[in-house]
ROSE-4610 file (N, C-alpha, C; in Angstrom, 1 decimal, always signed):
// ROSE-4610
residu = [M/M/M/P/P/P/D/D/D/E/E/E/L/L/L/V/V/V/R/R/R/F/F/F/F/F/F/Q/Q/Q/A/A/A/L/L/L/G/G/G/S/S/S/T/T/T/I/I/I/L/L/L/W/W/W/S/S/S/V/V/V/V/V/V/S/S/S/I/I/I/I/I/I/I/I/I/V/V/V/A/A/A/V/V/V/V/V/V/F/F/F/E/E/E/V/V/V/L/L/L/E/E/E/K/K/K/R/R/R/Y/Y/Y/R/R/R/L/L/L/L/L/L/D/D/D/E/E/E/I/I/I/F/F/F/K/K/K/E/E/E/N/N/N/S/S/S/V/V/V/A/A/A/A/A/A/A/A/A/V/V/V/L/L/L/A/A/A/G/G/G/S/S/S/F/F/F/V/V/V/I/I/I/G/G/G/I/I/I/F/F/F/Y/Y/Y/T/T/T/V/V/V/A/A/A/Q/Q/Q/I/I/I/V/V/V/I/I/I/H/H/H]
num = [1/1/1/2/2/2/3/3/3/4/4/4/5/5/5/6/6/6/7/7/7/8/8/8/9/9/9/10/10/10/11/11/11/12/12/12/13/13/13/14/14/14/15/15/15/16/16/16/17/17/17/18/18/18/19/19/19/20/20/20/21/21/21/22/22/22/23/23/23/24/24/24/25/25/25/26/26/26/27/27/27/28/28/28/29/29/29/30/30/30/31/31/31/32/32/32/33/33/33/34/34/34/35/35/35/36/36/36/37/37/37/38/38/38/39/39/39/40/40/40/41/41/41/42/42/42/43/43/43/44/44/44/45/45/45/46/46/46/47/47/47/48/48/48/49/49/49/50/50/50/51/51/51/52/52/52/53/53/53/54/54/54/55/55/55/56/56/56/57/57/57/58/58/58/59/59/59/60/60/60/61/61/61/62/62/62/63/63/63/64/64/64/65/65/65/66/66/66/67/67/67/68/68/68/69/69/69/70/70/70/71/71/71/72/72/72]
x = [-2.3/-1.9/-0.3/+0.1/+1.6/+2.2/+3.4/+3.9/+4.1/+4.2/+4.7/+3.4/+2.2/+0.9/+0.6/+0.9/+0.5/+1.3/+2.6/+3.6/+3.0/+2.6/+1.8/+0.8/-0.3/-1.4/-1.0/+0.0/+0.5/+1.0/+1.9/+2.3/+1.5/+0.3/-0.7/-1.4/-1.9/-2.5/-1.9/-0.6/+0.5/+0.5/+0.6/+0.6/-0.7/-2.0/-3.2/-3.5/-2.8/-3.0/-2.3/-1.2/-0.2/-0.5/-1.0/-1.6/-2.7/-3.8/-4.7/-4.5/-3.4/-2.9/-2.3/-1.4/-0.9/-1.9/-2.9/-4.0/-4.9/-4.9/-5.5/-4.7/-3.2/-2.5/-2.3/-2.4/-2.2/-3.8/-4.5/-6.0/-6.0/-5.8/-5.5/-4.4/-3.3/-2.6/-3.1/-3.5/-4.3/-5.3/-6.3/-7.2/-6.9/-5.7/-5.2/-4.5/-3.8/-3.4/-4.3/-5.8/-6.7/-7.4/-7.6/-8.3/-7.5/-6.1/-5.3/-5.0/-4.6/-3.8/-4.9/-6.0/-6.9/-6.3/-5.4/-4.4/-5.3/-6.4/-7.0/-7.4/-7.9/-8.1/-6.8/-5.5/-4.1/-3.7/-4.3/-4.0/-4.6/-5.9/-6.8/-7.3/-7.8/-8.0/-6.9/-5.8/-4.8/-3.6/-3.9/-2.9/-1.5/-1.3/+0.1/+0.7/+1.8/+2.4/+3.4/+3.8/+4.5/+3.4/+2.3/+1.3/+1.2/+1.1/+0.8/+2.0/+3.2/+4.5/+4.5/+4.2/+4.1/+3.1/+2.0/+1.0/+1.4/+2.2/+2.8/+3.8/+4.7/+5.7/+5.5/+4.3/+3.8/+3.2/+2.5/+1.9/+3.3/+4.2/+5.4/+6.0/+6.3/+7.1/+6.6/+5.2/+4.4/+4.3/+4.2/+4.2/+5.5/+6.4/+8.0/+8.4/+7.9/+8.3/+7.3/+6.2/+5.5/+6.1/+6.5/+7.1/+8.3/+9.0/+10.4/+10.1/+8.9/+8.7/+8.3/+7.4/+7.2/+8.3/+9.1/+10.1/+11.2/+11.7/+12.4/+11.6]
y = [+7.6/+6.7/+6.5/+5.4/+5.5/+5.8/+6.4/+7.0/+5.9/+4.8/+3.4/+3.4/+3.3/+3.2/+4.3/+5.5/+6.5/+6.5/+5.9/+5.8/+4.8/+3.7/+2.6/+3.0/+3.9/+4.0/+5.1/+5.9/+6.8/+6.3/+5.3/+4.5/+3.6/+3.0/+2.5/+3.2/+4.2/+5.2/+5.6/+6.0/+6.1/+5.1/+4.0/+2.8/+2.6/+2.7/+2.6/+3.9/+4.9/+6.0/+5.6/+5.6/+5.2/+4.0/+3.0/+1.9/+2.4/+3.0/+3.6/+4.5/+5.5/+6.1/+5.3/+4.1/+3.3/+2.7/+2.2/+1.4/+2.4/+3.6/+4.6/+4.9/+5.1/+5.3/+4.1/+2.9/+1.7/+1.6/+1.8/+1.6/+2.9/+4.0/+5.1/+4.6/+4.1/+4.1/+2.5/+1.8/+0.5/+1.0/+1.8/+2.4/+2.9/+3.9/+4.6/+3.6/+2.5/+1.4/+0.7/+0.7/-0.3/+0.7/+1.7/+2.7/+2.8/+2.9/+3.3/+2.1/+1.0/-0.3/-1.5/-1.4/-2.4/-3.7/-3.2/-4.3/-5.7/-5.5/-6.7/-7.6/-6.9/-7.9/-8.4/-7.7/-8.5/-9.6/-9.4/-10.4/-11.6/-11.5/-12.6/-13.2/-12.2/-12.7/-13.1/-12.4/-12.7/-13.6/-13.7/-14.6/-14.1/-12.9/-11.9/-11.9/-12.8/-13.0/-11.5/-10.9/-9.5/-8.5/-8.3/-7.3/-7.6/-9.1/-9.2/-8.8/-9.1/-8.7/-7.3/-6.4/-4.9/-4.6/-5.0/-4.7/-4.8/-6.0/-6.5/-5.5/-5.3/-4.3/-2.9/-2.4/-1.1/-1.2/-2.3/-2.4/-2.5/-3.4/-3.6/-2.3/-1.6/-0.2/+0.7/+0.8/+2.0/+1.5/+0.4/-0.2/+0.0/-0.3/-0.2/+1.2/+2.5/+3.7/+4.1/+3.9/+4.5/+4.0/+2.5/+2.0/+2.7/+3.2/+3.9/+5.4/+6.0/+7.2/+7.0/+6.0/+6.1/+5.7/+4.8/+4.3/+5.6/+6.6/+7.3/+8.9]
z = [+33.6/+33.0/+32.7/+32.8/+32.7/+31.4/+31.5/+30.2/+29.1/+29.5/+28.6/+27.8/+28.5/+27.8/+26.7/+27.2/+26.4/+25.1/+25.1/+23.8/+23.2/+24.0/+23.1/+22.3/+22.8/+22.0/+20.9/+21.1/+20.2/+19.0/+19.3/+18.0/+17.6/+18.1/+17.6/+16.7/+17.1/+16.2/+15.1/+15.1/+14.1/+13.1/+13.4/+12.8/+11.9/+12.5/+12.0/+10.8/+11.1/+10.3/+9.2/+9.3/+8.2/+7.1/+8.0/+7.3/+6.5/+6.7/+6.1/+4.9/+4.9/+4.1/+2.9/+3.3/+2.4/+1.5/+1.9/+1.4/+0.7/+0.8/-0.1/-1.2/-1.0/-2.1/-3.1/-2.4/-3.3/-4.1/-3.6/-4.2/-5.4/-5.2/-6.3/-7.3/-7.1/-8.0/-8.9/-8.3/-9.0/-9.8/-9.3/-10.2/-11.4/-11.3/-12.4/-13.3/-12.8/-13.6/-14.4/-13.7/-14.2/-15.6/-15.3/-16.2/-17.6/-17.3/-18.3/-19.1/-18.4/-18.9/-18.9/-18.2/-18.3/-17.4/-16.3/-15.8/-15.2/-14.8/-14.3/-15.5/-16.6/-17.7/-18.4/-18.1/-18.7/-17.6/-16.4/-15.6/-15.4/-15.5/-15.3/-16.7/-17.9/-18.9/-19.9/-19.8/-20.8/-20.3/-18.9/-18.0/-18.0/-18.0/-18.1/-16.8/-16.9/-15.5/-15.2/-16.3/-16.4/-15.6/-16.0/-15.6/-13.9/-13.6/-12.3/-11.4/-12.0/-11.4/-11.3/-12.1/-12.1/-11.2/-11.1/-9.9/-8.7/-8.6/-7.2/-6.5/-7.9/-7.3/-7.1/-7.7/-7.2/-5.7/-5.5/-4.0/-3.1/-3.3/-2.4/-2.1/-3.3/-3.3/-2.5/-2.7/-1.8/-0.4/-0.2/+1.3/+1.9/+1.1/+1.6/+2.0/+1.1/+1.1/+2.3/+2.6/+3.7/+5.0/+5.1/+6.1/+6.5/+5.3/+5.7/+6.3/+5.8/+6.2/+7.8/+8.2/+9.6/+10.7/+10.0/+10.7/+11.1/+10.0/+10.2/+10.6]
């Protein structure tokens, strides 16, 4: 197998692994926020834009942090 193909599959495996780790972290954080602050009720029933922005910022922040870990 050529060296470039091996590196490609290693990078693909690393990307998939870190993507799964990121999704799990986001799910856990979102569940904690849901149990503690009833985040989905705030977003959908109360139409709270601030709660939606808070949830979105957590998701983006976690994904950005994991992406920086993978890159460096």
